[in-house]
C-alpha positions as CSV (number, residue, x, y, z in Angstrom):
1,X,72.2,98.7,49.9
2,X,70.4,95.5,50.7
3,X,67.1,97.1,49.9
4,X,68.3,98.5,46.6
5,X,69.5,95.0,45.6
6,X,66.3,93.4,46.9
7,X,68.3,91.0,49.0
8,X,66.3,88.0,49.9
9,X,63.3,89.3,47.9
10,X,62.3,91.6,50.7
11,X,61.3,94.6,48.6
12,X,59.5,92.4,46.1
13,X,57.5,90.9,48.9
14,X,56.5,94.3,50.1
15,X,55.5,95.5,46.7
16,X,53.5,92.5,45.6
17,X,50.6,92.4,48.0
18,X,52.6,92.8,51.2
19,X,50.6,93.9,54.3
20,X,52.9,93.6,57.3
21,X,56.3,95.1,56.6
22,X,57.9,93.9,59.9
23,X,56.6,90.3,59.7
24,X,57.6,90.0,56.1
25,X,61.1,91.3,57.0
26,X,61.3,88.9,59.9
27,X,60.3,86.0,57.6
28,X,62.8,86.9,55.0
29,X,65.6,87.2,57.6
30,X,64.7,83.8,59.3
31,X,64.2,82.1,55.9
32,X,67.6,83.3,54.7
33,X,69.4,83.2,58.0
34,X,70.0,86.9,58.1
35,X,70.9,88.4,61.5
36,X,68.1,90.5,63.1
37,X,69.0,93.5,65.2
38,X,66.8,96.2,66.7
39,X,68.8,99.3,67.7
40,X,67.3,101.5,70.4
41,X,67.1,104.4,68.0
42,X,64.6,102.4,65.9
43,X,62.1,102.1,68.7
44,X,59.2,104.6,68.5
45,X,56.4,105.2,70.9
46,X,52.9,105.2,69.4
47,X,50.6,107.2,71.7
48,X,47.0,105.9,71.9
49,X,43.8,107.7,73.0
50,X,42.6,106.7,76.4
51,X,39.0,106.3,75.5
52,X,38.2,103.3,73.4
53,X,34.8,101.8,72.5
54,X,34.3,98.0,72.5
55,X,34.0,98.3,68.7
56,X,37.4,100.0,68.5
57,X,38.9,97.3,70.8
58,X,37.5,94.6,68.6
59,X,38.9,96.2,65.4
60,X,42.3,96.5,67.1
61,X,42.4,92.8,68.0
62,X,41.1,91.9,64.5
63,X,43.9,93.9,62.9
64,X,46.5,92.3,65.0
65,X,45.3,88.8,64.1
66,X,44.4,89.6,60.4
67,X,48.1,90.0,59.7
68,X,48.7,86.3,60.6
69,X,46.8,85.2,57.5
70,X,49.0,87.2,55.2
71,X,52.3,85.9,53.9
72,X,54.7,86.3,51.1
73,X,56.3,82.9,50.9
74,X,55.7,79.3,52.1
75,X,58.1,79.9,55.0
76,X,56.2,83.1,56.0
77,X,52.9,81.3,55.7
78,X,54.1,78.4,58.0
79,X,55.4,80.8,60.7
80,X,52.3,83.1,60.6
81,X,49.8,80.2,60.6
82,X,51.7,78.5,63.5
83,X,51.5,81.8,65.4
84,X,47.8,82.1,64.5
85,X,47.2,78.6,66.0
86,X,49.1,79.5,69.2
87,X,47.1,82.7,69.5
88,X,43.8,80.8,69.1
89,X,44.9,78.0,71.6
90,X,46.3,80.3,74.4
91,X,42.9,81.5,75.6
92,X,41.6,78.0,75.8
93,X,44.5,77.2,78.2
94,X,44.8,80.5,80.1
95,X,41.2,81.5,80.8
96,X,40.0,78.0,82.0
97,X,43.3,77.7,84.0
98,X,42.5,81.0,85.8
99,X,38.9,79.9,86.4
100,X,40.1,76.5,87.8
101,X,42.7,78.3,90.0
102,X,40.0,80.7,91.4
103,X,37.7,77.7,92.1
104,X,40.6,75.9,93.8
105,X,41.3,78.9,96.0
106,X,37.7,79.2,97.0
107,X,37.5,75.5,97.8
108,X,40.7,75.7,99.8
109,X,39.5,78.7,101.8
110,X,36.1,77.1,102.5
111,X,37.5,73.7,103.4
112,X,40.4,74.6,105.7
113,X,40.0,72.6,108.9
114,X,38.1,69.7,107.7
115,X,39.4,69.1,104.1
116,X,41.5,66.1,103.1
117,X,45.1,66.6,102.4
118,X,44.5,66.0,98.7
119,X,41.9,68.8,98.5
120,X,44.3,71.2,100.2
121,X,47.1,70.2,97.9
122,X,44.9,70.7,94.9
123,X,43.8,74.1,96.2
124,X,47.3,75.3,96.8
125,X,48.5,73.9,93.4
126,X,45.7,75.7,91.4
127,X,46.3,78.9,93.4
128,X,49.9,78.7,92.5
129,X,49.1,78.3,88.8
130,X,46.7,81.2,88.9
131,X,49.2,83.3,90.9
132,X,52.0,82.5,88.4
133,X,49.8,83.6,85.4
134,X,48.9,86.9,87.1
135,X,52.5,87.4,88.2
136,X,53.6,86.9,84.6
137,X,51.1,89.5,83.4
138,X,52.2,92.0,86.0
139,X,55.9,91.4,85.1
140,X,55.3,91.8,81.4
141,X,53.2,95.0,81.8
142,X,55.8,96.5,84.2
143,X,58.6,95.7,81.8
144,X,56.8,97.4,78.9
145,X,55.9,100.4,81.0
146,X,59.5,100.7,82.3
147,X,60.9,100.5,78.7
148,X,58.6,103.2,77.4
149,X,59.5,105.4,80.4
150,X,63.2,105.0,79.7
151,X,62.6,105.7,76.0
152,X,60.8,109.0,76.8
153,X,63.4,110.0,79.3
154,X,66.1,109.5,76.7
155,X,64.3,112.1,74.5
156,X,64.4,110.0,71.3
157,X,62.0,111.8,69.1
158,X,59.7,112.3,72.1
159,X,56.3,113.6,70.9
160,X,55.1,116.8,72.6
161,X,52.6,116.6,75.4
162,X,53.2,112.8,75.7
163,X,53.5,111.4,79.2
164,X,53.0,107.9,80.6
165,X,50.3,107.4,83.2
166,X,50.9,105.1,86.1
167,X,49.6,101.6,85.5
168,X,46.1,100.9,86.9
169,X,46.4,97.2,87.6
170,X,42.7,96.4,87.8
171,X,42.3,97.8,84.3
172,X,45.4,95.9,83.1
173,X,43.9,92.6,84.4
174,X,40.5,93.3,82.9
175,X,42.0,94.3,79.6
176,X,44.1,91.0,79.6
177,X,40.9,88.9,80.3
178,X,38.9,90.8,77.6
179,X,41.6,90.4,75.0
180,X,42.0,86.7,75.6
181,X,38.2,86.2,75.6
182,X,38.0,87.9,72.1
183,X,41.1,86.4,70.5
184,X,39.5,83.0,69.5
185,X,36.6,85.0,67.8
186,X,39.2,87.2,66.1
187,X,41.0,84.1,64.8
188,X,37.8,82.6,63.3
189,X,36.9,86.0,61.8
190,X,40.4,86.2,60.2
191,X,40.0,82.9,58.5
192,X,36.3,83.4,57.5
193,X,36.5,87.1,56.3
194,X,38.8,88.4,53.6
195,X,38.9,92.1,54.6
196,X,39.8,94.4,57.5
197,X,39.3,98.2,58.0
198,X,42.1,100.3,59.3
199,X,41.5,104.1,59.8
200,X,38.7,104.0,57.2
201,X,40.7,102.1,54.6
202,X,39.6,98.6,53.7
203,X,42.2,96.0,52.9
204,X,41.1,92.8,51.1
205,X,43.3,89.6,51.1
206,X,43.5,86.6,48.9
207,X,46.1,83.8,49.0
208,X,48.0,85.6,51.7
209,X,48.4,88.8,49.8
210,X,46.6,92.1,49.8
211,X,44.7,92.2,46.5
212,X,42.5,95.3,47.0
213,X,42.6,98.6,48.9
214,X,39.5,100.7,49.1
215,X,39.9,104.3,50.3
216,X,36.7,106.1,51.4
217,X,37.6,109.3,49.6
218,X,38.2,107.5,46.3
219,X,34.8,105.7,46.7
220,X,33.1,109.1,47.3
221,X,34.7,110.5,44.1
222,X,33.4,107.6,42.0
223,X,29.8,108.0,43.5
């Protein structure tokens, strides 16, 4: 009923250059103080292929960030651009923090026995920070994996031949580091470039809205 009445302008925002249906819906709800709920039956698993090239990883990260420069209202723009700023700033805090933590650990291990108390304290403190960051990553990954496992066990629209593999923690850590290393570049590309390609379809944005969609088959037909 709310969609038929275009409550809060949600349907209009989708129709007129909308790119991200969920972020637009969230912005409309927060802007109008509508309650937001997510029933378990609305959660769907999206299986991904296991083999990805670096180009595919870059495109995936670009697509996730591209959406933060699309918006349907001033409120939507403020929220998305604030998120974009946080996404760009996080790697500048996390990666150097992990590097400093690793260096602190090495200094601590190498200097035990003849180091000053301040050196040992600094080593322990940086090791604790690095350990906390990695523990947070492990906890987050395990929660997501457990949620997906429960979802599959519940049989809610379970796709055939879909099963979750055990987490390979070295790959999880490497993926985390790779993603955060590429995120600042993706943020710059999002602001500098006006288009993104998704499954062969090119979307072009202007003023926060999608103003052009180029499908490869349509282009072939015009050639």
